[in-house]
Structure formats: structure tokens, C-alpha cells
C-alpha positions in Angstrom: 0.0 0.0 0.0 3.0 2.3 0.6 5.8 1.4 -1.8 8.0 4.2 -0.3 8.7 4.3 3.4 11.0 7.1 4.7 12.6 7.7 8.1 11.1 11.2 8.2 7.5 10.1 7.8 7.4 6.5 9.2 10.4 5.9 11.3 8.9 2.9 13.3 7.9 1.1 10.1 11.3 1.7 8.5 12.9 0.3 11.6 10.8 -2.9 11.3 11.6 -3.2 7.7 15.3 -2.9 8.3 15.1 -5.4 11.1 13.6 -8.0 8.9 15.4 -6.9 5.7 16.7 -10.3 4.6 13.4 -12.1 5.1 11.4 -9.4 3.4 13.7 -9.2 0.4 13.5 -13.0 -0.1 9.7 -13.1 0.3 9.0 -10.3 -2.2 11.4 -11.7 -4.7 10.2 -15.3 -4.4 6.5 -14.7 -4.3 6.0 -11.7 -6.6 9.4 -11.0 -8.3 9.4 -7.6 -6.7 12.7 -5.9 -5.6 12.9 -4.4 -2.1 15.5 -1.6 -1.8 16.4 -0.8 1.8 18.7 2.1 2.7 19.3 4.0 6.0 16.7 6.6 5.2 14.1 4.8 3.1 12.7 1.5 1.8 11.4 1.3 -1.7 9.4 -1.6 -3.2 10.0 -1.8 -6.9 7.0 -3.6 -8.5 7.3 -5.6 -11.7 5.1 -4.2 -14.5 1.6 -5.7 -14.3 -0.7 -6.9 -17.1 -2.7 -4.4 -19.2 -6.0 -5.5 -17.5 -4.8 -4.3 -14.1 -7.0 -1.7 -12.5 -5.5 1.7 -13.1 -4.4 3.5 -9.9 -3.3 7.0 -10.9 -1.3 9.4 -8.8 -3.6 11.7 -6.7 -3.3 15.3 -5.6 -3.9 16.1 -1.9 -7.5 16.9 -2.7 -8.0 13.5 -4.3 -7.9 14.7 -7.9 -6.3 12.4 -10.4 -3.1 13.5 -12.0 -3.6 14.8 -15.6 -1.0 14.0 -18.3 0.2 17.6 -17.8 0.8 16.9 -14.1 2.9 13.8 -14.9 4.9 15.9 -17.3 5.7 18.4 -14.5 6.5 15.5 -12.2 9.1 14.2 -14.6 10.5 17.7 -15.1 10.8 18.3 -11.3 12.6 15.0 -10.8 15.0 15.8 -13.6 15.6 19.3 -12.1 16.3 17.8 -8.6 19.0 15.6 -10.2 20.6 18.6 -11.8 24.2 19.4 -10.7 23.0 22.9 -9.9 20.5 21.6 -7.3 22.0 21.1 -3.8 20.7 19.3 -0.7 18.4 22.2 -0.1 16.6 24.3 -2.6 14.3 27.3 -2.6 10.9 26.9 -4.3 11.7 29.8 -6.6 15.0 28.2 -7.6 13.4 24.9 -8.3 10.7 26.5 -10.5 13.4 28.3 -12.5 15.3 25.1 -13.0 12.1 23.3 -14.1 11.5 26.1 -16.7 15.0 25.8 -18.0 14.8 22.0 -18.3 11.4 22.4 -20.1 13.1 24.6 -22.7 15.8 22.0 -23.2 13.2 19.3 -23.6 11.2 21.4 -26.0 8.2 21.4 -23.6 6.2 24.7 -23.7 5.1 25.9 -20.3 3.8 29.3 -19.1 2.8 31.1 -15.9 -0.9 30.6 -15.9 -2.8 29.5 -12.8 -3.6 26.1 -14.3 0.1 25.5 -15.1 1.2 26.5 -11.6 -1.4 24.1 -10.1 0.0 21.2 -12.1 3.5 22.1 -10.9 2.5 22.4 -7.3 0.7 19.0 -7.4 3.8 17.4 -8.8 6.0 18.9 -6.1 3.5 18.1 -3.3 3.5 14.4 -4.4 7.3 14.3 -4.0 6.8 15.8 -0.5 4.3 13.0 0.2 6.8 10.4 -1.1 9.6 11.8 1.1 11.8 13.0 -1.8 11.3 16.5 -0.6 10.7 17.9 2.9 9.4 21.4 3.7 11.8 23.1 6.0 10.5 26.6 6.0 7.3 27.8 4.4 5.1 25.4 2.3 4.6 24.4 -1.3 0.8 25.0 -1.0 1.5 28.6 0.2 3.7 29.3 -2.8 0.9 28.3 -5.1 -1.3 31.2 -3.9 1.5 33.7 -3.4 4.6 33.4 -5.4 6.4 36.0 -3.3 6.1 33.6 -0.3 9.3 31.5 -0.4 9.6 27.9 0.7 12.8 26.1 1.6 12.9 22.4 0.7 15.3 19.6 1.8 16.2 17.3 -1.1 16.6 13.5 -0.3 18.6 12.8 -3.4 19.3 9.1 -2.6 15.7 8.2 -3.1 15.3 9.9 -6.5 16.9 7.2 -8.7 14.6 4.6 -7.2 11.3 6.3 -8.1 11.2 4.5 -11.5 10.8 0.7 -11.3 13.7 0.1 -13.7 16.9 2.0 -14.7 16.7 4.3 -17.8 20.1 3.1 -19.0 18.7 0.1 -20.9 15.5 1.8 -22.1 15.5 3.4 -25.5 11.8 4.5 -25.7 9.0 5.4 -23.3 6.8 2.4 -24.4 9.4 0.0 -23.3 9.7 1.7 -19.9 5.9 1.4 -19.3 5.4 -2.2 -20.7 8.7 -3.7 -19.9 8.6 -7.5 -19.5 10.0 -8.7 -16.2 12.9 -11.1 -16.3 12.1 -14.4 -14.6 14.9 -16.6 -13.3 12.9 -19.7 -14.1 10.2 -19.8 -16.8 8.2 -22.4 -14.9 7.7 -20.0 -12.0 6.4 -17.2 -14.1 2.7 -18.3 -14.2 2.7 -18.7 -10.4 4.2 -15.3 -9.8 2.1 -13.5 -12.4 -1.1 -15.0 -10.8 0.1 -14.0 -7.3 0.8 -10.5 -8.5 -2.7 -10.2 -10.0 -4.4 -11.4 -6.9 -2.3 -9.2 -4.6 -2.7 -6.0 -6.7 -6.2 -6.5 -8.1 -9.4 -6.7 -6.1 -10.8 -9.4 -8.4 -9.4 -11.5 -11.3 -11.7 -12.7 -14.0 -11.0 -16.4 -15.0 -11.4 -15.6 -18.7 -8.7 -13.0 -18.5 -6.1 -15.5 -17.2 -3.7 -17.2 -19.7 -4.0 -21.0 -19.8 -0.9 -21.5 -17.6 -2.3 -19.3 -14.9 -5.7 -20.9 -15.0 -4.0 -24.2 -14.6 -2.1 -22.9 -11.5 -5.4 -21.6 -10.0 -7.0 -25.0 -10.5 -4.2 -27.4 -9.6 -2.4 -25.4 -6.9 -5.2 -23.6 -5.1 -4.3 -24.8 -1.6 -0.7 -23.7 -2.0 -1.7 -20.4 -3.5 -4.1 -19.9 -0.6 -1.3 -20.6 1.9 1.2 -18.3 0.3 -1.2 -15.3 0.1 -2.3 -15.8 3.7 1.2 -16.3 5.2 2.9 -13.5 3.2 0.2 -10.9 3.0 -2.7 -11.8 5.3 -5.1 -12.2 2.3 -7.9 -14.7 2.2 -8.4 -16.3 -1.2 -11.9 -17.0 -2.7 -12.1 -19.0 -5.9 -15.3 -19.2 -7.9 -16.3 -20.4 -11.3 -16.1 -16.9 -12.6 -12.7 -15.9 -11.1 -10.8 -15.4 -7.9 -10.7 -12.7 -5.2 -8.1 -12.2 -2.5 -9.5 -9.9 0.2 -7.9 -8.1 3.1 -9.4 -9.2 6.3 -7.4 -6.9 8.6 -7.7 -3.8 6.3 -4.0 -3.5 6.0 -3.4 -3.5 2.3 -6.6 -2.0 0.7 -6.1 1.4 -1.0 -9.7 1.4 -2.2 -12.2 0.0 0.3 -15.5 -1.8 -0.6 -17.7 -2.0 1.3 -16.7 1.3 2.8 -17.9 4.4 4.5 -19.3 7.6 2.9 -22.1 8.3 0.4 -20.4 6.8 -2.7 -19.6 3.5 -1.0 -23.0 3.1 0.5 -24.8 4.1 -2.7 -22.6 1.6 -4.6 -23.5 -1.2 -2.2 -27.2 -0.4 -2.4 -27.1 -0.1 -6.2 -25.5 -3.6 -6.5 -28.3 -5.0 -4.4 -31.0 -3.1 -6.3 -29.6 -4.3 -9.7 -29.3 -7.9 -8.5 -33.0 -7.8 -7.4 -34.0 -6.1 -10.7 -32.1 -8.3 -13.1 -32.2 -11.6 -11.1 -29.1 -13.0 -12.8 -28.4 -16.7 -12.5 -25.2 -18.9 -12.7 -25.7 -19.0 -16.5 -26.2 -15.3 -17.1 -23.6 -13.9 -19.5 -22.7 -10.6 -21.2 -20.3 -9.4 -23.9 -17.1 -7.5 -23.2 -14.8 -6.7 -26.2 -16.6 -9.3 -28.3 -16.1 -12.0 -25.7 -19.0 -13.7 -23.9 -18.2 -13.6 -20.2 -20.1 -14.4 -17.0 -21.9 -11.3 -15.7 -25.1 -9.2 -16.1 -25.4 -6.3 -18.6 -26.8 -3.2 -17.1 -28.1 -0.5 -19.4 -27.6 3.2 -18.4 -31.4 3.5 -18.1 -31.6 0.5 -15.8 -28.7 1.8 -13.7 -30.2 5.3 -13.4 -33.7 3.9 -12.5 -32.1 1.7 -9.8 -30.0 4.6 -8.5 -33.1 6.9 -8.4 -34.8 4.2 -6.2 -31.8 4.0 -3.9 -31.7 7.8 -3.5 -35.5 7.9 -2.9 -35.3 5.3 -0.2 -31.9 6.2 1.5 -31.2 9.7 0.2 -31.8 11.2 3.6 -28.7 9.6 4.9 -26.6 10.7 1.9 -24.5 13.8 1.5 -26.7 16.7 0.3 -24.4 17.4 -2.6 -24.7 13.8 -3.9 -28.5 13.9 -3.8 -28.5 17.2 -5.6 -26.2 16.0 -8.4 -27.2 12.5 -9.2 -25.2 12.4 -12.4 -22.1 13.0 -10.4 -23.2 10.4 -7.9 -23.7 7.8 -10.7 -20.2 8.6 -12.1 -18.6 8.3 -8.6 -20.4 5.0 -7.9 -19.4 3.5 -11.2 -15.8 4.6 -10.8 -15.8 2.8 -7.4 -17.2 -0.4 -8.9 -14.7 -0.3 -11.7 -11.9 0.3 -9.2 -12.7 -2.9 -7.4 -13.2 -4.8 -10.7 -17.0 -5.4 -10.1 -18.0 -3.4 -13.3 -16.7 -3.0 -16.8 -18.1 -0.2 -19.0 -19.3 -1.3 -22.4 -21.3 0.4 -25.1 -24.8 1.3 -23.7 -24.0 0.5 -20.1 -21.8 -1.7 -18.0 -21.3 -5.4 -17.1 -21.7 -6.3 -13.4 -19.4 -9.2 -12.4 -21.0 -12.1 -10.5 -18.8 -11.4 -7.5 -21.0 -8.4 -6.8 -23.5 -10.9 -5.3 -21.1 -11.6 -2.4 -21.7 -8.0 -1.1 -25.4 -8.1 -0.9 -26.6 -6.4 2.3 -29.0 -9.3 3.1 -27.2 -12.5 2.3 -28.9 -15.8 1.9 -26.8 -18.3 3.9 -26.5 -21.8 2.8 -26.8 -24.6 5.4 -23.6 -25.5 7.2 -23.5 -29.0 5.7 -23.7 -27.6 2.2 -20.8 -25.1 2.9 -18.7 -28.0 4.2 -19.4 -30.0 1.2 -18.3 -27.1 -1.0 -15.0 -26.8 0.7 -14.3 -30.5 -0.1 -15.5 -30.1 -3.7 -12.8 -29.1 -6.2 -15.4 -27.5 -8.5 -15.9 -23.9 -7.4 -19.5 -22.6 -7.1 -21.0 -19.9 -9.3 -21.5 -16.7 -7.4 -24.8 -15.5 -8.9 -26.5 -18.7 -7.9 -25.2 -18.8 -4.3 -25.5 -15.2 -3.2 -22.9 -13.8 -0.8 -19.8 -15.7 0.1 -19.3 -17.1 3.6 -16.5 -14.5 4.0 -16.8 -10.8 4.3 -14.0 -8.2 4.2 -12.2 -5.6 2.2 -11.4 -6.1 -1.5 
């Protein structure tokens, strides 16, 4: 959840990591092929590039706004400026801005002094403060955004900068290779296992049809070993169903996006899932089409989704935030974004497809008899979620 741990921000966590450095490095390398870099002032977990179907987790500003492409451009420029020989162990905000502008000219990137441009720049610098690359010594980055005559003095933790990227730039000749670089596996036979573990650790839910044949084989043949490794290494509990697999966070230690969760959006999403399941009444054989593939799931048209959301707001709107009730278009967008973030929904032309795993979160679950559940645990054939309702387990995705 926190790939960068610094002594300045989390000294106790860093002390634990350093105390168990050998074991942690071995565990991450063996289970996920991740590299753990541990120095005196920081620890950095370098994650191997994930598959293209991985849920996107963009960088966020302090107000929760997603980084725009322009903000990422400024982030790259600021990092380059901090590595400049002209930048010392401390830098004034005004000096850093001037260096960024000079580097932008060298890189043929046009920038100006508009408020919007300054906002992108401040968000990039603030993220580096959050990561521990920069520390505010005197003044603040946020204060400079509103008044450029208010100076801010920043400490530069240069040793962490080269480790921000997950791989060195020396062997990369184009940006595409940097983004989609293929990890080097010591043993080809281990790659399906590691790829599957990575997907289950990093994604709330993995669709069975999205898995290559080798990974589906691991999921079927080595389920018990996979369950043991995920629980012992990360505290995750594995659920395997006919439609896919889900590893959920019982202790709420790893989840960056929580579902079920608190707040209007999370409550509305949970209630919407329940309303749609009641409306559509999907079964174990219900299918939909995603990218010309027939997959398990229920298609939900925009009209059906809006009608169900209107009903949710009518029944429970008094407990929602007033702004969400007043702007239901925004509420629908936020709810759908959340369902996509936890892999329960995929947008398609005309609506979205609700994954069968949504049934496990129904507020009023239908429990199967204990004998039946025991028989399921002994049966190698996983049940289908739409037919059985909520799982026996509850927790964070």
C-alpha cells in the first residue's frame, strides 16, 4: 500500500523493515518477483510491470484529484531538475521553479505562468513531498501556489530519486518499453505462479477468462498452496469461484480502495449492486459481452442503472450527503468509478457489465446450510456466485 517508506515520515515502520530486511527481500522476490531496496533513510518496493488489464491507480493530488497528463509531465521535469548538478541538498521553491522552466526549454516542452500550469507544478512537487523525496523546512509548497512572493525552503533527499522508477533508464530506448517492460524471470516455470500471485495481490478481483491458460492451470491445480502463500505472506484470504478469484484483506492493512466502505459513494454503490441484482435476477448461466467476448456477468443499461439509483436515492437519500443527492449524475459517475476500481464493473457500449462477484456483497445475504458449505470446501469444483449469493466470508477487497 505504501511502496515508499521514509525515516522522516514513518520511522517505526522503516525500523521494522530494516530489522527484517533479509526475510522481506527474499519473500517479495520469491512470491512476486518484486525488488525491495532498503537504505538507511528509506525503503522502496519496486514492483514488476503488471498486465494491461490491471486496475488503473493514478497518482492523486492532496484533494483526491487524479493527475492529468500535464501533471505527470511536470513530475518528470521536477525529478530531472532535482537531479541537476545545480541543485543542492536544499533548494528554494523559486530556484526549483526556475530550473524546471530551464529544463522544459531544453526538452522542448512549452510551459507558461498561468494559474492552471502553476497548479500542475504544485501538485507534482506536493507528491514528491508525500513520497519523502522533498521535505518542507521553512514555508510550504501550497502557500507558494497562492502567493509566489512567499518563499519555501525544501530539503532534497537525493538518494531516493533514482529509485522512483521501477527500472533503470540506462537500458530503455523509448517510453513504451519503460511502461510495458517484460520482467525477467529466473525460471520460466515459475512465471505463471508469480504472475497469478501479483494479479491477486494487486487487483481486487481477477476474471478467470482474463487469465492465460498456464495461470488458470495454477489456479485449479495449486489452489491450496496459493491460498497458503497469500495468507502467510500478505494476510489475504483467497476465494475461488467459477467466474474468477478474489483475495480480500481481512485486517484492512493493504486496501487502498475499500469496498464495502464508508461515505455516500460507497453506501450508494453497495445499495445499487443490491438493487440491480434484485432487478435483473441473474443466475449462474447469465452472460454478457465485453470486447466481443461472452463472459459471466449481467449487462446493465444506463437507463436501468439510473432507474435503480433513483430508487436508492428515494429510499436512502436522507442519509446521503446533500451534494450527492442534488447532483445524481455525479453520484452515478462516482459510484461507477468505485465499482470499476474494485473490478466489479466494466463499462461497455450502452452501459456496463456487473461481475457475478457483486453478489457476495449483498446487504441481506442468503446463507446456505452449514453442511452444504462444508461439502463445497471439499469439492474441487468452485461454485458460481450469482447462484449462491454472498460468500461465507466478508471483508475488504
